[in-house]
Every structure is written in structure tokens, then in C-alpha cells.
N, C-alpha and C positions, 0 to 999 in steps of 0.2 A: 405388415411385413417389414416395411422400412423402419418403423419404430423398434422392432425386435432386433434388427441388424445393428442399429445404432446403439442399443442398450448393450449388446455383446461387445461392441467396439469400446464403449466407455469403461466397461469392466476391464477389458484388455489394457487400455491406457493407464488406468489406476494401478494395476499390478505392475505394468512396465515401469512406471515412474517410481513406485515405492521400492521395488526390489531389483529391477533391471535383470538380475540373475536370481535363481531360486535359493542360492546360498547366502544372499545379502540379508543382514540382520537389522540394519537401521537405515533411515532415510539419508541418502547422499545425493548431491548434485551430479549431473553428467560431467565426466572429465574429458570425454572425447567428443569431437565434432560428429563422428560417425554415429554416435548414439542419437543425436538430434536429427541427423539425416534419416535414420531408421524410423524414428517416431513420425517425422513428416511424411515419409513414404507410406507408413501404416495409415496415417490420416487420409492421404490421397486415395489409397487403395480402398479403404473401407467406405469413404465417401462416394467413390465411383461405383462400388458395388451396391451401395444403398440407392443411388440414383437409378442404376439399371433395374434394380428390383422394383422401385417405385414406378418407373415407366412401364415395366412389364405388367405390374398390377393394374395400372390405368388402362392399358390395352385390353387386358382380360375383362375388366369391368365394362368397357365399351363394347367388346364382342358379345358378352353375355346380354347386355342391354339390347343390342341389335337383334340377337337371336330371339330374345323374349318378345321384342316388338314384332318381329316377323311371325312368330308363333301366334301372337294375339291377333294380328291381321288375318292370318290364315283361318283361325277359329272364327273370327268375326265374319269372314266371307262365307265359310261353311254354314254358319248359323243363319246368315241372311238368305243363302240359297235354300236351306231347309225350310225356313219360314215361308219363303215365296212358294216353294213346292207344296207345302201343307195348305196354304191359303188358296192355291190355284184350284184344287179339286172341289171344295164346297162352293166357291164362287162360280166356277163353271157350271156346276150342277144347278145352282139357283138360277143363273141366267138361262140355262137350257129349259128348265121347267117353266119359267116365266114366259119365255118366247113361245113355247108350245101352247100354253094356255091362251096367250094373246093372239097368236097368228094362225091357229088351227081352227078351221070352221067346222061346225057340227060336232064339237066335242061334247060328250055326255057329261051330265052332272057328276056321275060317279068318277069318271076320269079326271074331271076338274078337281074334285075333292082329293083324289089320289095324288095328283101333282102338287096340290097345296100342302098335303101332309109331308111329302118328300122335301118340298122347299123348306118347310118348318124344321124338319129334321136336320137338313144341311145348315140352316141358319143357326140352330142350336149348337151344332158341332163347331161352326165358325166362332160363335160367341165363347164357347168353352176354350177354344184354342187361344183366342185373344186374351181371355182372362188369365190363362196359364202363362202366356208370354209376359203380360203385365206384371204378374206376381214375381216371376224370375228377374225381370228388370229391376223391380223394387229391391229385391234381395241383393242384386249385384251392385247397384249404383246408389241406393238410398237406404241401406240397412241401418244407418245411424239415426234415421228419423222414424223408424218403426217403434211404435209405443209398446212398452212392456208393463205388465201389471200382474196381479194375482190371477192365475188360471187354474180352475178346478178340472184337472184332466179326467178324473173319474166321471164327472157329470157330462163332460164334453163327449167322451167315448160312449156313454149311455145314450146320448142323443143320436150319435151316428148309428148305433145298433138299431134304434127305433126307425131311423130314416131309411135304412137299407134292409129292413126286415122283409119287405115284399120281394125285393130282388133275390134274397136268399131263399125264400119260399118257392119262387118260380123255378129256381135251379136245384131245388131239393137239397140245399146246403144248410149247415148248422154253424152258428157263430156262438162260441163260448167266451163270454167276457169274465175273465178271472181277476180283473184288476181289484186291488184293495180299495176300500172306500176312502174318499177325501184325499186323493193324490193331488197336492197343490204345488205348483211351481211358479216361478216368476218368468213370464215370457209374453210373447205376442199371441193372443188367442187365435187370430185368423191363421197364423202359420202353424200352430200346434194342431188346430183343427185339420188343416190341409195334410199334415203328416198322416194322421190316422184315417182320414177319409180316403186319401189316395191309396193307401195300403189296402183298405177294405174294398174299394172299387176294383183294385188290381186283382185281389183274390176272387171276387165275384166273376170277373171277366175271364180269368185264365186258370184258376185252380181246377175247374171241371165240375160237372154236375155230381151231386151226391157226396161232396167232400165236406170236410170239417175245418173250421178256422178257429184258432184259439189265441186270445190276447191275455198276457200275464205280465207281472212286474215285480221287481225286488228293488231295494234301496240300499245305498251306502251313505256316508256322511255328506257327500257333495252332489250325488246324482241319483236319478231314478233309472233303473235298467229295465227296458221293455223288451218283451219277446212276442213277436207276431208271426204265427206259423200256420201253415195249412198242410194237409196230407194229400195234396193233389198231384198232378203229373210232374211237377218240378220244372226246372230250367236246365237245358243242356250246359255242361260245364264251360264250353268254349265261349258262351255268351256272358258269363258272370262278370268278367273284368270290365265290360262295357255297359252293364245293365243300368248304371246311373247317368249315362250320357244323354244329352238332350236329343230328342227325336230318334233315339236308337230303339229299334223294334226287332223282336225275334221273328215274328211273322207279320209282315207289314199289312197284308190284305186282311188277315183276321183282326188285327188291332184296329184297323179303320172300321171294319164291320161292327166291332164292339163299341165304337165311339171314342176310342182312345186318342189322345192328342200326341202321345210320345214324349210328354213332358212330366208326367206324374211322378216318376221316381227321381227325376232331377230335382223337382220341387221338394220332395221328401228329404233328400240328402242335404240340399242347401238350407232348408229350414232347420234341420237338426244341427248343422254346423253353426248356424246363427244362435243356437241355444247352448253353445259350448259342449256339444255332444259328438258322438261318433256313431257310425252305422256299418254293419257287416251283413252279408247275405250268404246263406248256405242252401244248397239244393241237392240233398242226397235222397231223402224220402220226403217228397213235398218241397215246399219252399219256406224258409224261415228268415226273418229279419230280426237282428238283435241290435238295438240302438239305445242310446242314453240321452237324457235331457237333464241339464243342470237344475238343481233345486232353486 
């Protein structure tokens, strides 16, 4: 802003010196002292205006920096509180089951096995949560060290289809993989795997029994455009703006029962952004994610 003001002032001075009046046809020196006074006054006024604008711009920068820092601190506190809350439940369950087994006399072998299975389930949930937190931290603070190479997305999705086939059968769901053969991009294989695996697990958990999931893709010069859709119950419109937030859940109790960590869609979005892509969600008839990954 200061530079722009001074540029205008320079143009003004040049015109002033060359012509003094609009009807002057040739370069002439100032004949009157008042002309020099006017020029000096203009210099002082424009310099003062530039200084004021410069100080104003600095104040605005400082204010924006303070607001940004306050926002980051607030988000960091909220994230820490959410993590503590999410860790508390499985840890408390593990401690409770362990204490019951150790300090309850006359417990049957069947009950002991039941408590052991519940402890294992909570430990697995805790492990999944820690893995998701670790992945998000790497994307946030160490994205530059993530290795990228040739990733065959078609083969990767085919593996996910096979890995989740039993879960689809148990819920009487069908998964149609319509991806073209040999979709190859340059990226991080673990992150690209997490994109499709989290979307698939999310569909299994929330689309509903007897539903259908379809994965398809088209390409342009720079990106692959993926379409991941189900014909399930969908997501209420009021939740869509926050669906990619960390630990945001539509139905908290149901999400925990299904083993969700509340971080899956946040991982999906961040992983796509790190591959120079974008993602949108629509939920009119079922739920559909449209996202891109750079070639």
C-alpha cells in the first residue's frame, strides 16, 4: 500500500514539474517561490499519508497475526481436549475389565474370556485411534518428508475390495468397483490407501444394510476425478459443513459402537489436499464423495 501511494506521488511530481499548468507546452523552471512551497507541501503531505498508511498496514498485520495465533491456540486446546476424551473411554474400560478379572474371586472361565475379549476390543480401538492421530500429525507437521512414488490406485482399491468383502457380506451390501484398469498417480501409497479405505469403512458403518456402494473415476490432463457413492440413508444437511472436522460425529454413541475414531474423514480430506486435490460431499439420495488426485 505504501509503495502504491508513493508511485502515485512520483507521477504527480513529474507532471507538476514538467507542466505546472495543463496549458504549458515546454519545460520551464519555477518563477515564483510559491511554486516551490507548493511542491514542498505536496511532498510533506504525501510522505505523511504514506507513513500513516504504512503504520496502519503494520497494525493490521499484527492484529491478524494475533487473531490467527489465538485461533490456532483455541483449536489446539480443543484438539487436546478431544484426544483426552477419546482416550479416556477405552483406557477406563481396559482398567475396569483388568481389575475385575484380577480382584473378583470365583469368576468363571467363560466370564474371564468375555472380559478378555472386551479388553482386546478396547485395546484395538485405542490402537486405531493412536494410529489415526499419528497419521494426522505427520500430515500436519511432516508432510515434506512423506515419500512419494508410483502408486497403482486400481490395484490398491482392488485389495481394499477383497479385504472388506466379508464386512459387506455380513451387512448384505454390494460394492461395485468401476475404476478403469491401471490408474497410476505419483503419491504416497499409505495416504492414498487411507483415502479409499476410510471411505469404504465409513460406507460399511453408516450406509445401512442392503445398500450399494459404487466407485468410479474419470480423468483430465492433470487429475483423476473419483466418485465414491452409496444409496444409503444419507447425512442430514446441517452436518455437511462440519463432516471433515476432527472428532466430529453425527451420532456419537453409534460411531463408538461401530469402532469409529472420529478422524477418518479428516484423514481423507488432508490426504487429498496433500495430493493437490479437492473433495466435496453431497447427500441427497445417499452419500457421495467427489474428489480429485493429481496425476
